N, C-alpha and C positions, 0 to 999 in steps of 0.2 A: 642957832637952831640946828644947823647942819652938824655941828660938833656934838650936840646932844643926841641926835639921831644916830650918828656914828658910834657914840659911846654905848647907847642902848643895844644896837646891833652887835657890837663887840661882846657885851656881857651875855647876850643871848647865845652867841656861838660858843663862847668860853664855857658856859654852863652845860652845853651839850657835848663838847669835844674833850674837855680835860679829864684826866683820871679822877675818880672819885673815891672817897673813903668808906662808903657803905655798900654792903652787899645788896643785890637786887632780889629780895626774897619773893616778890610776887610773880616773877618769871614771865611777865607780860611785856613783849616788845622791846627788850633791852639788848637786842643783838648788836654786835659790832664785829666788823671784819678788820683785821690788822694787816697793814701793808708795810713791808720793809722797803723804804724808798730806794729807787734804783741807784741813787748816788751815795748810799750808805757804804761804809768801808768794810763791813763784815756781815756774816750771817747773824740772824736774830732768833733767839730762843723764844718760843711762844707757849702759852698755856691755854688749853681748851676750857677746863673747868677749875676755877679757884675754889678751894675749900675754906679759905679765910682771906682776910685782907692782906696777909703776908705769905700765904702758901698756895702752891698749885697742887691739884690732885695728881693722879697718875698719868693723865693724858697730856703730852706736850710734844712739840715738834720744832723744826727749824725752818726759817725762811731765808733764802738767798736774797741779795739785793734785787728789788723789782718784783718779788713774789708776794702774794697775799694768802691769808689763811683759808679763804673760801675756794680759790682756784686750786691751791695745792692739796689741801686736806678735806675740802667740802665743809669746813667749819664756818657757818654763817654767824655763829656766836663764839667769839674768842675772848677769854676773860683777862689775859694779862701777858706781860713780856718779862724776859729776864735780861738784866743789864749787868754784864760782868766787869770784874776788876780790869782797869786799864781802858775803859770805854765810857763815853758819854752817850746817853740816849735821850733824844727829844721826842716826846710823845705828844702829838698835836702841837700845842704851844708851850708845853712844860718840859724843862730839861732836868735830867737826873744824872748823878755820877754813880757809876756802877761799882760793885764790890762782889767778892766771892768768885767762884768759877762753876761752870756747868750748870746743873739744876740747883746749885747752892748760890747762884748769883742773886743779886738784888732782884726781888720780885716786885713788879709794879702792876697793881690791879688796874684795869682799864674799865671805866664805866660804859655801859651800853649807850648807844646813840640811835636807836630805832633803825637799824640796818645800814648805817653809814660806814664808810671806810676810814679808819684812824691811821694816819701816816706816822711812821716811826723812822727817825734818822739816827744812825749810829756812827760815831766817829771816835778816833783815837784820843785818849786822854794824854796830853803832852806834859802834865805836870802836877 
């Protein structure tokens, strides 16, 4: 019984926190703050407004380890991150291998979670 309850709770949290593949067209309550974890190894590129599942619009910025999109830029709704070549990026519970560089890095759209903070951890790809 406890195992079933734990599994249901895990699925509920995963549905809210993992990146999603669909745009949120209704614009209601899908805000997400992105935080570059303080133990990340490098700065994190972020995107305020995604224009598709694979592209950021013109508004983007950088977060140093420990910073978040709301306190640094005032963005209560941040749509994605950039994960560059030579790095691994863990967004909530999902890990991605980066490619490209700068704003041509791998773009990962992050689904809104009704005002929560989505943690991102970035570390060096060793191989």
